[in-house]
SERO-925859 format. One record per atom (N, C-alpha, C): residue number from 1; atom name; x, y, z. Coordinates in Angstrom, 3 decimals, always signed. Example, Ala and Ser with C-alpha at 12.3 -4.5 7.8 and 13.67 -1.06 7.14 Angstrom:
BEGIN
1 N +13.190 -5.690 +7.800 $
1 CA +12.300 -4.500 +7.800 $
1 C +13.200 -3.300 +7.800 $
2 N +12.850 -2.250 +7.080 $
2 CA +13.670 -1.060 +7.140 $
2 C +12.900 +0.030 +7.870 $
This chain:
BEGIN
1 N -65.332 -13.663 -17.121 $
1 CA -63.893 -13.612 -17.332 $
1 C -63.378 -12.315 -16.725 $
2 N -62.285 -12.427 -16.003 $
2 CA -61.681 -11.263 -15.353 $
2 C -60.168 -11.442 -15.327 $
3 N -59.460 -10.378 -15.043 $
3 CA -58.010 -10.484 -14.896 $
3 C -57.706 -11.332 -13.661 $
4 N -56.731 -12.207 -13.812 $
4 CA -56.316 -13.046 -12.684 $
4 C -55.541 -12.200 -11.678 $
5 N -55.590 -12.644 -10.437 $
5 CA -54.892 -11.970 -9.345 $
5 C -53.944 -12.953 -8.679 $
6 N -52.982 -12.433 -7.963 $
6 CA -52.000 -13.273 -7.279 $
6 C -52.681 -14.280 -6.349 $
7 N -53.771 -13.872 -5.714 $
7 CA -54.497 -14.775 -4.810 $
7 C -55.091 -15.978 -5.545 $
8 N -55.242 -15.880 -6.871 $
8 CA -55.782 -16.978 -7.676 $
8 C -54.734 -18.052 -7.975 $
9 N -53.456 -17.766 -7.717 $
9 CA -52.385 -18.669 -8.156 $
9 C -52.513 -20.116 -7.691 $
10 N -52.858 -20.402 -6.440 $
10 CA -52.974 -21.812 -6.057 $
10 C -53.973 -22.591 -6.922 $
11 N -55.123 -21.989 -7.193 $
11 CA -56.138 -22.640 -8.029 $
11 C -55.642 -22.742 -9.466 $
12 N -55.040 -21.674 -9.969 $
12 CA -54.535 -21.667 -11.342 $
12 C -53.464 -22.734 -11.527 $
13 N -52.557 -22.857 -10.576 $
13 CA -51.514 -23.889 -10.662 $
13 C -52.135 -25.287 -10.691 $
14 N -53.184 -25.499 -9.920 $
14 CA -53.878 -26.793 -9.938 $
14 C -54.566 -27.036 -11.281 $
15 N -55.150 -25.999 -11.842 $
15 CA -55.789 -26.135 -13.161 $
15 C -54.753 -26.537 -14.200 $
16 N -53.601 -25.883 -14.192 $
16 CA -52.554 -26.243 -15.157 $
16 C -52.019 -27.653 -14.923 $
17 N -51.893 -28.064 -13.673 $
17 CA -51.446 -29.442 -13.386 $
17 C -52.448 -30.443 -13.952 $
18 N -53.725 -30.180 -13.764 $
18 CA -54.753 -31.054 -14.313 $
18 C -54.748 -31.055 -15.831 $
19 N -54.513 -29.898 -16.434 $
19 CA -54.459 -29.798 -17.901 $
19 C -53.277 -30.586 -18.448 $
20 N -52.135 -30.518 -17.774 $
20 CA -50.964 -31.296 -18.217 $
20 C -51.258 -32.789 -18.158 $
21 N -51.917 -33.226 -17.095 $
21 CA -52.274 -34.645 -16.970 $
21 C -53.258 -35.050 -18.064 $
22 N -54.255 -34.196 -18.337 $
22 CA -55.226 -34.468 -19.396 $
22 C -54.524 -34.567 -20.745 $
23 N -53.633 -33.627 -21.026 $
23 CA -52.924 -33.634 -22.305 $
23 C -52.095 -34.913 -22.443 $
24 N -51.399 -35.296 -21.400 $
24 CA -50.577 -36.512 -21.464 $
24 C -51.438 -37.746 -21.693 $
25 N -52.592 -37.801 -21.027 $
25 CA -53.491 -38.947 -21.168 $
25 C -54.158 -39.003 -22.541 $
26 N -54.124 -37.881 -23.259 $
26 CA -54.764 -37.810 -24.571 $
26 C -53.753 -37.650 -25.709 $
27 N -52.566 -38.228 -25.525 $
27 CA -51.582 -38.296 -26.593 $
27 C -50.724 -37.067 -26.798 $
28 N -50.708 -36.161 -25.826 $
28 CA -49.928 -34.928 -25.967 $
28 C -49.093 -34.673 -24.702 $
29 N -48.126 -35.555 -24.412 $
29 CA -47.343 -35.384 -23.195 $
29 C -46.230 -34.348 -23.300 $
30 N -45.907 -33.896 -24.504 $
30 CA -44.716 -33.066 -24.681 $
30 C -44.963 -31.565 -24.755 $
31 N -46.168 -31.137 -25.072 $
31 CA -46.409 -29.704 -25.272 $
31 C -46.051 -28.899 -24.021 $
32 N -46.515 -29.305 -22.882 $
32 CA -46.230 -28.580 -21.639 $
32 C -45.335 -29.364 -20.691 $
33 N -45.007 -30.604 -21.035 $
33 CA -44.131 -31.390 -20.179 $
33 C -44.697 -31.548 -18.774 $
34 N -43.814 -31.490 -17.790 $
34 CA -44.209 -31.695 -16.394 $
34 C -44.421 -30.407 -15.605 $
35 N -43.998 -29.262 -16.164 $
35 CA -43.995 -28.049 -15.337 $
35 C -44.587 -26.806 -15.986 $
36 N -44.690 -26.773 -17.285 $
36 CA -45.121 -25.546 -17.955 $
36 C -46.620 -25.321 -17.772 $
37 N -47.053 -24.106 -17.599 $
37 CA -46.262 -22.900 -17.379 $
37 C -45.820 -22.795 -15.917 $
38 N -44.592 -22.409 -15.735 $
38 CA -44.044 -22.274 -14.388 $
38 C -44.685 -21.084 -13.664 $
39 N -44.637 -21.135 -12.362 $
39 CA -45.252 -20.088 -11.540 $
39 C -44.698 -18.704 -11.865 $
40 N -43.395 -18.615 -12.178 $
40 CA -42.793 -17.312 -12.480 $
40 C -43.445 -16.683 -13.720 $
41 N -43.726 -17.506 -14.723 $
41 CA -44.385 -17.017 -15.944 $
41 C -45.767 -16.478 -15.597 $
42 N -46.499 -17.214 -14.771 $
42 CA -47.847 -16.802 -14.397 $
42 C -47.827 -15.520 -13.571 $
43 N -46.882 -15.418 -12.653 $
43 CA -46.758 -14.190 -11.859 $
43 C -46.461 -12.990 -12.762 $
44 N -45.588 -13.196 -13.742 $
44 CA -45.264 -12.139 -14.686 $
44 C -46.500 -11.746 -15.503 $
45 N -47.253 -12.751 -15.954 $
45 CA -48.494 -12.480 -16.695 $
45 C -49.483 -11.672 -15.854 $
46 N -49.612 -12.039 -14.588 $
46 CA -50.523 -11.313 -13.686 $
46 C -50.051 -9.867 -13.538 $
47 N -48.766 -9.690 -13.321 $
47 CA -48.204 -8.353 -13.149 $
47 C -48.442 -7.483 -14.385 $
48 N -48.361 -8.098 -15.561 $
48 CA -48.566 -7.368 -16.813 $
48 C -50.048 -7.222 -17.177 $
49 N -50.924 -7.850 -16.390 $
49 CA -52.356 -7.758 -16.650 $
49 C -52.806 -8.570 -17.849 $
50 N -52.073 -9.647 -18.164 $
50 CA -52.411 -10.438 -19.344 $
50 C -52.802 -11.880 -19.024 $
51 N -52.989 -12.204 -17.754 $
51 CA -53.507 -13.518 -17.378 $
51 C -54.945 -13.332 -16.928 $
52 N -55.823 -14.177 -17.451 $
52 CA -57.251 -14.056 -17.186 $
52 C -57.782 -15.341 -16.571 $
53 N -58.804 -15.177 -15.744 $
53 CA -59.458 -16.307 -15.109 $
53 C -60.931 -16.303 -15.489 $
54 N -61.455 -17.487 -15.752 $
54 CA -62.901 -17.618 -15.929 $
54 C -63.451 -18.086 -14.591 $
55 N -64.343 -17.278 -14.042 $
55 CA -64.904 -17.559 -12.726 $
55 C -66.396 -17.802 -12.851 $
56 N -66.867 -18.794 -12.137 $
56 CA -68.290 -19.085 -12.083 $
56 C -68.649 -19.373 -10.629 $
57 N -69.632 -18.670 -10.121 $
57 CA -70.078 -18.829 -8.736 $
57 C -68.921 -18.737 -7.739 $
58 N -68.023 -17.788 -7.995 $
58 CA -66.921 -17.542 -7.075 $
58 C -65.745 -18.492 -7.189 $
59 N -65.773 -19.424 -8.141 $
59 CA -64.680 -20.384 -8.312 $
59 C -64.049 -20.223 -9.690 $
60 N -62.726 -20.234 -9.743 $
60 CA -62.010 -20.168 -11.010 $
60 C -61.991 -21.564 -11.625 $
61 N -62.456 -21.651 -12.869 $
61 CA -62.518 -22.938 -13.570 $
61 C -61.671 -22.961 -14.839 $
62 N -61.213 -21.803 -15.292 $
62 CA -60.408 -21.741 -16.498 $
62 C -59.430 -20.590 -16.423 $
63 N -58.378 -20.688 -17.243 $
63 CA -57.337 -19.666 -17.233 $
63 C -56.724 -19.575 -18.626 $
64 N -56.257 -18.376 -18.975 $
64 CA -55.577 -18.178 -20.250 $
64 C -54.821 -16.858 -20.209 $
65 N -53.846 -16.742 -21.102 $
65 CA -53.144 -15.476 -21.289 $
65 C -53.651 -14.855 -22.579 $
66 N -53.823 -13.542 -22.565 $
66 CA -54.192 -12.799 -23.758 $
66 C -53.211 -11.647 -23.883 $
67 N -52.412 -11.711 -24.931 $
67 CA -51.308 -10.775 -25.089 $
67 C -51.518 -9.953 -26.350 $
68 N -51.600 -8.651 -26.174 $
68 CA -51.766 -7.738 -27.301 $
68 C -50.398 -7.354 -27.846 $
69 N -50.312 -7.270 -29.165 $
69 CA -49.057 -6.882 -29.794 $
69 C -48.353 -8.072 -30.416 $
70 N -47.258 -7.780 -31.074 $
70 CA -46.534 -8.794 -31.830 $
70 C -45.966 -9.889 -30.928 $
71 N -46.160 -11.125 -31.344 $
71 CA -45.563 -12.280 -30.684 $
71 C -44.325 -12.648 -31.498 $
72 N -43.135 -12.565 -30.906 $
72 CA -41.907 -12.835 -31.658 $
72 C -41.877 -14.213 -32.337 $
73 N -42.533 -15.197 -31.742 $
73 CA -42.520 -16.530 -32.354 $
73 C -43.387 -16.600 -33.600 $
74 N -44.185 -15.568 -33.857 $
74 CA -45.052 -15.550 -35.030 $
74 C -44.426 -14.810 -36.218 $
75 N -43.216 -14.289 -36.049 $
75 CA -42.564 -13.570 -37.149 $
75 C -42.263 -14.497 -38.323 $
76 N -41.884 -15.699 -38.012 $
76 CA -41.537 -16.678 -39.060 $
76 C -42.623 -17.747 -39.102 $
77 N -43.227 -17.911 -40.267 $
77 CA -44.235 -18.944 -40.457 $
77 C -43.833 -19.766 -41.676 $
78 N -43.970 -21.057 -41.564 $
78 CA -43.621 -21.968 -42.649 $
78 C -44.854 -22.746 -43.081 $
79 N -44.784 -23.260 -44.293 $
79 CA -45.867 -24.072 -44.860 $
79 C -47.207 -23.340 -44.854 $
80 N -47.140 -22.045 -45.088 $
80 CA -48.339 -21.228 -45.143 $
80 C -48.002 -19.776 -44.930 $
81 N -49.033 -18.980 -44.656 $
81 CA -48.824 -17.559 -44.398 $
81 C -49.980 -17.019 -43.559 $
82 N -49.722 -15.882 -42.931 $
82 CA -50.750 -15.231 -42.146 $
82 C -51.784 -14.602 -43.068 $
83 N -52.991 -14.481 -42.589 $
83 CA -54.086 -13.872 -43.344 $
83 C -53.908 -12.354 -43.394 $
84 N -53.479 -11.781 -42.288 $
84 CA -53.372 -10.328 -42.161 $
84 C -52.114 -9.957 -41.390 $
85 N -51.548 -8.809 -41.738 $
85 CA -50.388 -8.319 -40.987 $
85 C -50.768 -7.165 -40.057 $
86 N -52.073 -6.943 -39.861 $
86 CA -52.545 -5.915 -38.930 $
86 C -52.212 -6.322 -37.490 $
87 N -52.208 -5.370 -36.565 $
87 CA -51.995 -5.699 -35.150 $
87 C -52.986 -6.762 -34.680 $
88 N -52.570 -7.571 -33.715 $
88 CA -53.382 -8.699 -33.262 $
88 C -53.167 -8.973 -31.777 $
89 N -54.024 -9.800 -31.253 $
89 CA -53.872 -10.321 -29.906 $
89 C -53.676 -11.829 -29.997 $
90 N -52.897 -12.366 -29.087 $
90 CA -52.605 -13.798 -29.094 $
90 C -53.158 -14.448 -27.828 $
91 N -53.842 -15.557 -28.035 $
91 CA -54.358 -16.354 -26.928 $
91 C -53.343 -17.464 -26.662 $
92 N -52.894 -17.559 -25.422 $
92 CA -51.905 -18.567 -25.031 $
92 C -52.351 -19.270 -23.747 $
93 N -51.790 -20.429 -23.515 $
93 CA -51.887 -21.152 -22.235 $
93 C -53.316 -21.360 -21.744 $
94 N -54.178 -21.809 -22.616 $
94 CA -55.580 -22.073 -22.270 $
94 C -55.660 -23.360 -21.455 $
95 N -56.334 -23.310 -20.322 $
95 CA -56.514 -24.504 -19.489 $
95 C -57.824 -24.405 -18.717 $
96 N -58.432 -25.556 -18.534 $
96 CA -59.703 -25.648 -17.827 $
96 C -59.618 -26.764 -16.801 $
97 N -60.432 -26.647 -15.760 $
97 CA -60.503 -27.752 -14.793 $
97 C -61.508 -28.813 -15.228 $
98 N -62.140 -28.624 -16.392 $
98 CA -63.091 -29.598 -16.914 $
98 C -64.491 -29.462 -16.350 $
99 N -64.731 -28.434 -15.541 $
99 CA -66.032 -28.251 -14.907 $
99 C -67.150 -28.097 -15.929 $
100 N -66.851 -27.339 -17.015 $
100 CA -67.813 -27.215 -18.103 $
100 C -67.056 -27.042 -19.415 $
101 N -67.695 -27.437 -20.482 $
101 CA -67.036 -27.371 -21.788 $
101 C -67.234 -26.001 -22.423 $
102 N -66.506 -25.744 -23.513 $
102 CA -66.684 -24.521 -24.273 $
102 C -65.825 -23.343 -23.842 $
103 N -64.781 -23.594 -23.059 $
103 CA -63.962 -22.484 -22.570 $
103 C -63.358 -21.676 -23.716 $
104 N -62.784 -22.341 -24.709 $
104 CA -62.141 -21.584 -25.781 $
104 C -63.146 -20.705 -26.522 $
105 N -64.354 -21.165 -26.706 $
105 CA -65.373 -20.339 -27.372 $
105 C -65.646 -19.075 -26.550 $
106 N -65.778 -19.224 -25.251 $
106 CA -66.020 -18.048 -24.401 $
106 C -64.809 -17.108 -24.412 $
107 N -63.621 -17.677 -24.396 $
107 CA -62.402 -16.869 -24.466 $
107 C -62.362 -16.092 -25.777 $
108 N -62.656 -16.771 -26.879 $
108 CA -62.607 -16.135 -28.198 $
108 C -63.572 -14.951 -28.269 $
109 N -64.790 -15.140 -27.811 $
109 CA -65.781 -14.060 -27.817 $
109 C -65.280 -12.887 -26.966 $
110 N -64.750 -13.186 -25.794 $
110 CA -64.231 -12.148 -24.899 $
110 C -63.092 -11.375 -25.564 $
111 N -62.138 -12.106 -26.122 $
111 CA -60.963 -11.465 -26.718 $
111 C -61.303 -10.670 -27.970 $
112 N -62.258 -11.153 -28.755 $
112 CA -62.675 -10.433 -29.969 $
112 C -63.239 -9.054 -29.643 $
113 N -63.821 -8.903 -28.471 $
113 CA -64.344 -7.598 -28.071 $
113 C -63.212 -6.610 -27.800 $
114 N -62.050 -7.137 -27.413 $
114 CA -60.883 -6.302 -27.138 $
114 C -60.084 -6.064 -28.413 $
115 N -59.857 -7.130 -29.172 $
115 CA -59.065 -7.074 -30.414 $
115 C -59.673 -8.051 -31.415 $
116 N -60.240 -7.550 -32.510 $
116 CA -60.926 -8.436 -33.455 $
116 C -60.005 -9.254 -34.373 $
117 N -58.706 -9.138 -34.195 $
117 CA -57.738 -9.924 -34.965 $
117 C -56.968 -10.801 -33.973 $
118 N -57.198 -12.109 -34.060 $
118 CA -56.640 -13.031 -33.070 $
118 C -55.748 -14.087 -33.708 $
119 N -54.759 -14.503 -32.942 $
119 CA -53.912 -15.632 -33.325 $
119 C -53.805 -16.574 -32.135 $
120 N -53.540 -17.842 -32.466 $
120 CA -53.391 -18.879 -31.455 $
120 C -52.575 -20.003 -32.083 $
121 N -51.916 -20.788 -31.268 $
121 CA -51.185 -21.936 -31.798 $
121 C -51.295 -23.098 -30.818 $
122 N -50.997 -24.290 -31.327 $
122 CA -50.985 -25.467 -30.474 $
122 C -50.044 -26.516 -31.045 $
123 N -49.691 -27.452 -30.211 $
123 CA -48.796 -28.545 -30.582 $
123 C -49.489 -29.482 -31.559 $
124 N -48.721 -30.098 -32.460 $
124 CA -49.320 -31.008 -33.440 $
124 C -49.969 -32.226 -32.793 $
125 N -49.571 -32.592 -31.584 $
125 CA -50.186 -33.730 -30.896 $
125 C -51.451 -33.355 -30.125 $
126 N -51.749 -32.068 -30.032 $
126 CA -52.896 -31.623 -29.240 $
126 C -54.156 -31.599 -30.106 $
127 N -54.659 -32.774 -30.404 $
127 CA -55.839 -32.914 -31.278 $
127 C -57.088 -32.276 -30.657 $
128 N -57.225 -32.379 -29.350 $
128 CA -58.389 -31.800 -28.670 $
128 C -58.421 -30.291 -28.909 $
129 N -57.298 -29.622 -28.716 $
129 CA -57.240 -28.173 -28.905 $
129 C -57.392 -27.807 -30.381 $
130 N -56.826 -28.594 -31.276 $
130 CA -56.977 -28.314 -32.708 $
130 C -58.453 -28.285 -33.101 $
131 N -59.223 -29.247 -32.604 $
131 CA -60.655 -29.272 -32.910 $
131 C -61.371 -28.060 -32.316 $
132 N -61.025 -27.703 -31.082 $
132 CA -61.652 -26.540 -30.439 $
132 C -61.332 -25.252 -31.194 $
133 N -60.087 -25.110 -31.608 $
133 CA -59.668 -23.915 -32.342 $
133 C -60.468 -23.797 -33.641 $
134 N -60.578 -24.896 -34.383 $
134 CA -61.331 -24.883 -35.651 $
134 C -62.807 -24.547 -35.408 $
135 N -63.398 -25.116 -34.344 $
135 CA -64.809 -24.833 -34.033 $
135 C -65.048 -23.361 -33.708 $
136 N -64.006 -22.680 -33.241 $
136 CA -64.138 -21.260 -32.893 $
136 C -63.899 -20.345 -34.091 $
137 N -63.712 -20.915 -35.272 $
137 CA -63.600 -20.104 -36.477 $
137 C -62.200 -19.681 -36.866 $
138 N -61.187 -20.203 -36.201 $
138 CA -59.815 -19.906 -36.585 $
138 C -59.452 -20.727 -37.822 $
139 N -58.601 -20.170 -38.662 $
139 CA -58.122 -20.860 -39.844 $
139 C -56.659 -21.245 -39.656 $
140 N -56.332 -22.455 -40.067 $
140 CA -54.942 -22.922 -39.985 $
140 C -54.111 -22.160 -41.008 $
141 N -53.005 -21.560 -40.562 $
141 CA -52.187 -20.730 -41.447 $
141 C -50.833 -21.338 -41.778 $
142 N -50.306 -22.208 -40.938 $
142 CA -48.993 -22.791 -41.183 $
142 C -48.363 -23.255 -39.885 $
143 N -47.038 -23.320 -39.890 $
143 CA -46.290 -23.769 -38.714 $
143 C -45.389 -22.645 -38.213 $
144 N -45.343 -22.500 -36.900 $
144 CA -44.412 -21.570 -36.259 $
144 C -43.566 -22.394 -35.300 $
145 N -42.570 -21.764 -34.717 $
145 CA -41.673 -22.463 -33.815 $
145 C -41.636 -21.750 -32.467 $
146 N -41.902 -22.496 -31.417 $
146 CA -41.871 -21.951 -30.057 $
146 C -40.438 -21.564 -29.694 $
147 N -40.283 -20.893 -28.583 $
147 CA -38.952 -20.442 -28.159 $
147 C -37.965 -21.607 -28.018 $
148 N -38.474 -22.783 -27.659 $
148 CA -37.587 -23.943 -27.514 $
148 C -37.313 -24.642 -28.848 $
149 N -37.854 -24.097 -29.930 $
149 CA -37.624 -24.650 -31.262 $
149 C -38.655 -25.670 -31.718 $
150 N -39.584 -26.060 -30.842 $
150 CA -40.584 -27.059 -31.219 $
150 C -41.655 -26.445 -32.123 $
151 N -42.180 -27.270 -33.025 $
151 CA -43.196 -26.822 -33.978 $
151 C -44.552 -26.648 -33.308 $
152 N -45.275 -25.668 -33.800 $
152 CA -46.653 -25.442 -33.383 $
152 C -47.490 -25.143 -34.625 $
153 N -48.726 -25.609 -34.622 $
153 CA -49.656 -25.261 -35.688 $
153 C -50.229 -23.891 -35.349 $
154 N -50.139 -22.971 -36.315 $
154 CA -50.559 -21.591 -36.100 $
154 C -51.898 -21.324 -36.777 $
155 N -52.751 -20.601 -36.068 $
155 CA -54.092 -20.281 -36.545 $
155 C -54.331 -18.785 -36.406 $
156 N -55.295 -18.306 -37.180 $
156 CA -55.628 -16.888 -37.148 $
156 C -57.136 -16.736 -37.376 $
157 N -57.681 -15.706 -36.758 $
157 CA -59.089 -15.359 -36.958 $
157 C -59.158 -13.854 -37.125 $
158 N -59.719 -13.436 -38.246 $
158 CA -59.825 -12.021 -38.554 $
158 C -61.292 -11.681 -38.728 $
159 N -61.816 -10.830 -37.839 $
159 CA -63.197 -10.397 -37.966 $
159 C -63.319 -9.421 -39.121 $
160 N -64.493 -9.277 -39.682 $
160 CA -64.731 -8.438 -40.850 $
160 C -64.305 -6.991 -40.637 $
161 N -64.290 -6.523 -39.399 $
161 CA -63.960 -5.121 -39.131 $
161 C -62.473 -4.823 -39.227 $
162 N -61.633 -5.851 -39.359 $
162 CA -60.174 -5.625 -39.414 $
162 C -59.755 -5.348 -40.840 $
């Protein structure tokens, strides 16, 4: 896993296009729609050093954003509560080209080394991601609302050192 670079964008855009198609084919057509994440968002993430690529044998096969600090959409949580109010890192926009399984587990291990308090969320229709999140040791905490107002299931993982 390494920080993504502007030169990675063509491959990253293809990975996200494939992820959107996979999500739609598996009962989750609305979480990312037809375009999310847009190229401008990815360029901004790269510029801020918060977009990461998983590379194997010189090829990028996975991508995600890891953002340290407060996520404004996590301020309000319903039907539950956060485990901890300590500083955290948030994993967003996880996508794989399907080359190998277990991307979220590798991401979680990588991110825990940087920040042992993690949060993540996903759409209620994204059953595949919900199962992956649970397998990685995250606990369901409640519901949050994305910037567009849509509901997301919110999860948190707090290592013993936090």
